[in-house]
C-alpha positions as CSV (number, residue, x, y, z in Angstrom):
1,M,4.6,-25.5,-12.9
2,K,5.1,-28.4,-15.3
3,K,4.3,-32.0,-14.2
4,K,7.0,-34.6,-14.3
5,N,7.2,-38.3,-14.4
6,V,7.3,-39.9,-10.9
7,N,6.2,-42.8,-8.8
8,E,4.5,-41.7,-5.6
9,P,1.1,-41.7,-3.9
10,A,-1.3,-38.9,-4.5
11,A,-1.4,-37.9,-0.8
12,A,0.7,-34.9,0.3
13,S,3.6,-35.4,2.6
14,P,2.8,-34.6,6.2
15,L,6.3,-33.2,6.7
16,A,6.3,-30.4,4.2
17,A,4.0,-27.5,5.2
18,P,2.0,-25.8,2.4
19,T,3.5,-22.5,3.4
20,R,6.9,-23.6,2.1
21,R,5.4,-24.2,-1.3
22,G,3.9,-20.7,-1.2
23,F,7.2,-19.4,-0.1
24,L,9.1,-20.9,-3.1
25,R,6.2,-20.0,-5.5
26,S,6.4,-16.4,-4.5
27,G,10.2,-16.6,-5.0
28,A,9.7,-17.9,-8.5
29,Q,7.3,-15.1,-9.3
30,A,9.8,-12.6,-8.0
31,A,12.5,-14.1,-10.2
32,A,10.4,-13.3,-13.3
33,G,10.1,-9.7,-12.1
34,T,13.8,-9.2,-11.2
35,A,14.5,-6.9,-14.1
36,L,11.6,-4.6,-13.3
37,Y,12.6,-4.7,-9.6
38,A,16.1,-3.4,-10.5
39,T,14.8,-0.9,-13.0
40,L,12.4,0.7,-10.5
41,G,15.2,0.8,-7.9
42,H,12.7,-0.6,-5.4
43,H,14.3,-1.5,-2.1
44,G,11.4,-3.6,-0.9
45,V,9.4,-2.4,2.1
46,W,6.7,-4.8,3.1
47,A,3.5,-3.6,4.8
48,A,4.7,-5.5,7.9
49,G,8.2,-3.9,7.8
50,S,11.5,-4.2,5.9
51,D,12.2,-7.2,3.6
52,A,15.9,-6.8,4.2
53,P,17.6,-10.1,5.1
54,E,17.8,-10.5,8.9
55,Q,21.2,-12.3,8.6
56,K,23.6,-10.9,6.1
57,E,26.1,-13.8,6.1
58,V,24.8,-17.3,5.5
59,K,27.0,-20.4,6.0
60,I,25.9,-23.1,3.6
61,G,27.4,-26.6,3.9
62,F,28.1,-28.7,0.8
63,I,29.6,-32.1,-0.1
64,P,32.1,-32.3,-3.0
65,L,29.7,-33.3,-5.8
66,T,28.7,-31.7,-9.1
67,D,25.3,-30.9,-7.8
68,C,26.6,-28.4,-5.2
69,A,27.2,-26.1,-8.2
70,S,24.2,-23.7,-7.9
71,V,25.2,-22.9,-4.3
72,V,28.8,-22.4,-5.2
73,M,28.1,-20.3,-8.3
74,A,25.6,-18.1,-6.4
75,S,28.6,-17.1,-4.3
76,V,31.3,-17.0,-7.1
77,L,29.1,-15.0,-9.5
78,G,28.1,-12.5,-6.7
79,L,24.4,-13.3,-7.1
80,D,24.1,-13.5,-3.4
81,Q,25.1,-9.8,-3.0
82,K,22.4,-8.9,-5.5
83,Y,19.8,-10.1,-2.9
84,G,21.5,-8.6,0.1
85,V,23.3,-11.6,1.6
86,K,26.7,-13.2,1.5
87,I,26.8,-17.0,1.0
88,V,29.8,-18.7,2.6
89,P,30.2,-22.2,1.2
90,S,31.5,-24.7,3.7
91,K,33.1,-27.9,2.4
92,E,32.0,-30.8,4.6
93,A,33.5,-34.3,4.9
94,S,30.3,-36.4,5.0
95,W,26.5,-36.3,5.1
96,A,26.6,-37.3,8.7
97,S,28.6,-34.2,9.4
98,V,26.2,-32.0,7.4
99,R,23.3,-33.5,9.4
100,D,24.9,-32.8,12.8
101,K,25.9,-29.3,11.9
102,L,22.5,-28.4,10.6
103,V,20.9,-29.8,13.9
104,N,23.3,-28.0,16.2
105,G,23.4,-24.7,14.3
106,D,27.0,-24.8,13.0
107,L,25.5,-24.5,9.5
108,D,22.7,-22.2,8.6
109,M,21.7,-24.2,5.5
110,A,23.1,-27.0,3.4
111,H,23.2,-28.6,0.0
112,V,21.8,-31.8,1.3
113,L,20.2,-35.1,0.4
114,Y,16.4,-34.9,0.1
115,G,15.9,-38.0,2.3
116,L,18.4,-36.8,5.0
117,I,16.1,-33.9,5.8
118,Y,13.1,-36.2,6.2
119,G,15.2,-38.6,8.4
120,V,16.1,-35.7,10.8
121,Q,12.4,-34.7,10.8
122,L,11.5,-38.2,11.9
123,G,14.4,-38.6,14.3
124,V,15.9,-41.5,12.4
125,G,19.6,-42.0,13.3
126,S,19.8,-38.7,15.1
127,A,18.0,-36.4,17.5
128,Q,14.6,-35.3,16.1
129,K,14.5,-31.7,14.9
130,D,11.9,-29.9,12.8
131,M,13.4,-29.2,9.4
132,A,12.6,-27.2,6.2
133,V,13.1,-28.0,2.5
134,L,13.4,-24.5,1.0
135,M,13.9,-25.6,-2.6
136,S,15.1,-28.4,-4.7
137,L,18.6,-27.8,-6.1
138,N,18.7,-30.2,-9.1
139,R,17.3,-33.3,-10.7
140,N,18.9,-36.4,-12.3
141,G,22.6,-37.0,-12.7
142,Q,23.5,-39.8,-10.2
143,A,24.8,-43.2,-11.1
144,I,25.2,-46.8,-10.0
145,T,28.7,-48.1,-10.5
146,L,29.8,-51.8,-10.5
147,S,33.4,-52.7,-10.1
148,K,35.4,-53.7,-13.2
149,K,35.9,-57.1,-11.6
150,M,32.2,-57.6,-11.5
151,A,31.8,-56.4,-15.1
152,D,34.5,-58.8,-16.2
153,K,32.3,-61.6,-14.7
154,G,29.3,-60.4,-16.7
155,A,27.6,-58.1,-14.2
156,V,26.8,-55.0,-16.2
157,D,23.2,-54.3,-15.2
158,A,20.7,-55.3,-12.5
159,A,19.6,-58.5,-14.2
160,S,23.2,-59.8,-14.9
161,L,24.3,-58.7,-11.4
162,A,21.5,-60.9,-9.9
163,K,22.6,-63.8,-12.1
164,S,26.3,-63.4,-11.2
165,M,25.5,-63.2,-7.4
166,A,23.4,-66.4,-7.7
167,A,26.2,-68.2,-9.5
168,E,29.0,-67.3,-7.0
169,K,27.9,-67.3,-3.4
170,R,30.0,-64.9,-1.3
171,E,29.6,-61.7,0.6
172,Y,28.8,-58.9,-1.8
173,V,29.4,-55.3,-0.6
174,F,27.6,-52.2,-1.9
175,A,27.9,-48.7,-0.7
176,Q,25.5,-45.7,-0.4
177,T,26.2,-42.3,1.0
178,F,23.7,-42.0,3.9
179,P,21.1,-44.4,5.3
180,T,18.0,-42.3,4.6
181,G,19.5,-40.5,1.6
182,T,18.7,-40.6,-2.1
183,H,21.6,-42.7,-3.1
184,A,20.5,-45.5,-0.7
185,M,17.0,-45.4,-2.1
186,W,18.2,-45.5,-5.7
187,L,20.5,-48.4,-5.0
188,Y,17.9,-50.5,-3.0
189,Y,15.2,-49.8,-5.6
190,W,17.5,-50.8,-8.5
191,M,18.7,-54.0,-6.8
192,A,15.1,-55.0,-5.8
193,S,14.0,-54.5,-9.5
194,A,16.1,-57.6,-10.3
195,G,15.0,-59.6,-7.2
196,I,18.1,-58.8,-5.1
197,N,17.3,-58.1,-1.5
198,P,19.9,-55.5,-0.6
199,F,19.9,-56.5,3.1
200,K,19.7,-60.3,2.9
201,D,21.7,-60.8,-0.3
202,A,24.4,-58.2,0.2
203,K,26.2,-56.1,2.8
204,I,25.4,-52.4,2.7
205,I,28.0,-49.9,3.9
206,T,28.0,-46.1,4.1
207,V,30.8,-44.2,2.5
208,P,31.2,-40.4,1.9
209,P,30.9,-39.5,-1.8
210,P,34.6,-38.4,-2.3
211,Q,35.8,-41.7,-0.9
212,M,33.9,-44.0,-3.2
213,V,36.4,-44.3,-5.9
214,A,39.4,-44.9,-3.5
215,N,37.4,-47.7,-1.7
216,M,36.5,-49.4,-5.0
217,R,40.1,-49.2,-6.1
218,V,41.3,-51.2,-3.1
219,G,38.6,-53.8,-3.5
220,N,36.4,-52.7,-0.5
221,M,33.1,-52.9,-2.5
222,D,31.5,-54.5,-5.5
223,G,29.3,-51.5,-6.4
224,Y,28.1,-48.1,-5.2
225,C,25.6,-45.4,-5.8
226,V,26.7,-41.8,-5.7
227,G,26.4,-38.4,-7.3
228,E,28.8,-37.2,-10.1
229,P,31.6,-36.8,-10.7
230,W,32.4,-40.0,-8.8
231,G,30.6,-42.3,-11.2
232,H,32.4,-41.0,-14.2
233,R,35.7,-40.8,-12.2
234,A,35.5,-44.6,-11.7
235,I,35.4,-45.1,-15.5
236,M,38.2,-42.6,-16.1
237,D,40.3,-44.6,-13.6
238,S,39.4,-47.9,-15.2
239,I,38.1,-49.4,-11.9
240,G,34.3,-49.4,-12.5
241,I,31.5,-49.2,-15.1
242,T,28.1,-47.4,-15.0
243,A,25.4,-50.0,-14.7
244,A,22.6,-47.5,-14.5
245,T,22.0,-43.8,-14.2
246,T,19.4,-42.7,-11.7
247,Q,17.4,-41.0,-14.4
248,D,17.0,-44.5,-15.8
249,I,15.4,-45.5,-12.5
250,W,13.2,-42.4,-12.2
251,R,13.3,-39.9,-15.0
252,D,13.6,-36.3,-13.8
253,H,13.8,-37.3,-10.2
254,P,14.6,-34.7,-7.5
255,E,18.0,-35.0,-5.9
256,K,19.6,-32.5,-3.6
257,V,17.7,-29.8,-1.7
258,L,18.5,-26.6,0.1
259,G,17.7,-27.5,3.6
260,C,17.8,-25.9,7.0
261,S,16.1,-26.1,10.4
262,A,12.6,-24.9,10.8
263,D,13.8,-22.6,13.5
264,F,16.2,-20.8,11.2
265,V,13.7,-20.1,8.5
266,A,11.1,-19.0,11.1
267,K,13.6,-16.5,12.5
268,N,15.0,-15.4,9.2
269,P,12.3,-15.5,6.5
270,N,13.8,-12.7,4.5
271,T,17.3,-14.3,4.6
272,A,15.9,-17.6,3.4
273,R,14.0,-15.8,0.6
274,A,17.2,-14.0,-0.5
275,V,19.3,-17.2,-0.5
276,I,16.6,-19.0,-2.5
277,M,16.5,-16.2,-5.1
278,A,20.3,-16.2,-5.4
279,V,20.7,-20.0,-5.7
280,M,17.7,-20.2,-8.1
281,E,19.3,-17.6,-10.4
282,A,22.6,-19.5,-10.3
283,G,20.8,-22.6,-11.4
284,R,19.1,-20.8,-14.2
285,W,22.5,-19.4,-15.2
286,I,24.1,-22.9,-15.3
287,D,21.3,-24.3,-17.5
288,A,21.3,-21.3,-19.9
289,S,24.2,-22.4,-22.1
290,M,27.0,-24.8,-22.8
291,Q,29.5,-22.1,-22.1
292,N,28.0,-21.5,-18.7
293,K,28.1,-25.3,-17.9
294,L,31.7,-25.5,-18.9
295,K,32.6,-22.4,-16.8
296,M,30.8,-24.0,-13.9
297,A,32.7,-27.3,-14.3
298,E,36.0,-25.3,-14.3
299,T,35.0,-23.5,-11.2
300,I,33.8,-26.4,-9.0
301,A,36.6,-28.7,-10.1
302,A,39.0,-26.6,-7.9
303,K,40.5,-28.1,-4.7
304,S,38.3,-25.8,-2.5
305,Y,35.2,-27.4,-4.0
306,V,35.0,-30.9,-5.6
307,N,38.8,-31.4,-6.0
308,T,38.9,-33.4,-9.3
309,S,39.9,-32.8,-12.9
310,V,37.6,-30.7,-15.1
311,D,37.1,-33.6,-17.5
312,A,35.5,-35.7,-14.8
313,I,32.7,-33.1,-14.6
314,N,32.3,-31.4,-17.9
315,Q,31.1,-34.4,-20.0
316,R,28.1,-35.7,-18.0
317,I,27.0,-32.2,-17.2
318,L,26.4,-31.8,-20.9
319,G,24.7,-35.2,-21.1
320,R,27.6,-37.0,-22.8
321,Y,27.7,-40.4,-21.2
322,Q,29.8,-43.6,-21.6
323,N,29.4,-46.7,-19.5
324,G,33.1,-47.9,-19.5
325,L,32.3,-50.8,-21.8
326,G,32.4,-49.0,-25.1
327,K,28.9,-47.7,-25.1
328,T,28.4,-43.9,-25.5
329,W,25.2,-41.9,-25.6
330,D,23.7,-38.4,-25.3
331,D,21.2,-38.3,-22.5
332,P,18.7,-35.4,-22.6
333,H,17.8,-36.1,-19.0
334,H,21.2,-35.3,-17.5
335,M,21.6,-33.1,-14.4
336,K,19.5,-29.9,-14.5
337,F,19.6,-27.1,-12.0
338,F,16.7,-25.0,-13.2
339,A,14.7,-26.5,-16.1
340,D,12.3,-23.5,-16.3
341,G,11.9,-23.6,-12.6
342,D,10.6,-27.2,-12.5
343,A,13.8,-28.5,-11.0
344,N,13.5,-26.1,-8.0
345,F,10.0,-26.8,-7.0
346,P,9.8,-29.0,-3.8
347,Y,6.9,-31.2,-4.7
348,L,5.0,-32.6,-1.7
349,S,4.6,-35.9,-3.5
350,D,8.4,-36.2,-3.9
351,G,8.6,-36.2,-0.2
352,M,5.9,-38.8,0.1
353,W,7.8,-41.1,-2.3
354,F,10.9,-41.0,-0.1
355,L,8.8,-41.7,3.0
356,T,7.3,-44.8,1.3
357,Q,10.8,-46.0,0.5
358,H,12.0,-45.3,4.0
359,K,9.1,-47.5,5.2
360,R,9.9,-50.2,2.6
361,W,13.5,-50.5,3.8
362,G,12.9,-50.2,7.5
363,C,14.6,-46.8,7.9
364,S,12.0,-45.8,10.5
365,R,12.2,-47.3,13.9
366,R,8.5,-47.9,13.8
367,T,8.4,-49.9,10.6
368,P,10.1,-53.2,9.7
369,T,11.7,-53.8,6.3
370,I,8.9,-54.8,3.9
371,W,10.1,-57.3,1.3
372,P,9.1,-57.7,-1.5
373,W,7.2,-54.4,-1.9
374,P,5.6,-53.9,-4.3
375,K,5.3,-57.5,-5.5
376,K,6.8,-56.6,-8.9
377,S,9.3,-53.8,-8.4
378,T,10.6,-52.5,-11.7
379,A,12.3,-49.3,-12.7
380,S,9.3,-48.5,-15.0
381,S,7.0,-48.2,-12.1
382,C,8.7,-44.8,-11.4
383,T,7.0,-43.2,-14.4
384,R,3.7,-42.1,-13.2
385,R,2.7,-38.4,-13.4
386,R,2.8,-36.1,-10.4
387,H,-0.7,-35.7,-9.0
388,R,-2.3,-32.3,-9.0
389,S,-2.7,-32.6,-5.2
390,S,1.1,-32.4,-4.9
391,R,1.2,-28.9,-6.4
């Protein structure tokens, strides 16, 4: 497995059991042998019994975001049937709804925020429940948007935002999508890099991803962090600009995961393995060609999935960016769903990074907000290599 750039301690996360890594590693090895498996007509009998999925139909929750694509395409392309399961995608209204349905069993699995799973594991903001990160679904591809009104006053990046906020004293409102989620961590880290305390210098609110653009349009916020296509949509609607992409903050960062309760995977290990294989193959299919990416964009733009125009999705999925101020660029570190398997490996050290940020911002009931921490917080400090101990 390749190493990637990251900022995290060397210690392994106490929340992710080593067996999960072995579980996904064996899945990746099986992916390489899929053709041989099919050629031999092997129907998979393990020494301990059948490897047939225990549960044939799996309900997987998702939020209308571009990065739900591998879950959706696994179903649309029929890759789930190849592995003996039927994925039933379930469109959800908010991350809080996804959390609650995972905890009470209304969803079997979900396309979900990395940090949300850790929050439930710790009992932060909900009842505590042991959870499982089966695989990472994608990396990169989120963005921090500032309102056009802020941009017109000169706030176009973190440094100019800090200057603008210092010059005009008022209540500034910024939105993230879930308190322990990735978008909250990217937003806080980015603001802090310019010396802005997100809790003392601004008001932070929680808004579901599909509602970000509408709330900015009516003036409810000065900025937000969310997944695509809602960053690019703000530019298309001329209400916001892209101040930073999350790959600017942490190149090749993990984003969404395939999550479920520990109980579910303990009772249904073969089902979990089958779903991982189907979703991983869908991610590989998406990354394989421009044609596949465009087909994916057309599929998930539909009302039943993301519910937006295709052109809101199909540019940034190819790495074609604009910031809404005339700047355009091709970003090689755009959203990836497979990346030779590296995008799917749930590094223990990634989990540790999120836990340190949860501690930094007081997400845990046991830890107060630590400010400033570290003394010099800059985006470039997210560029250390993953440690071998995380593998």
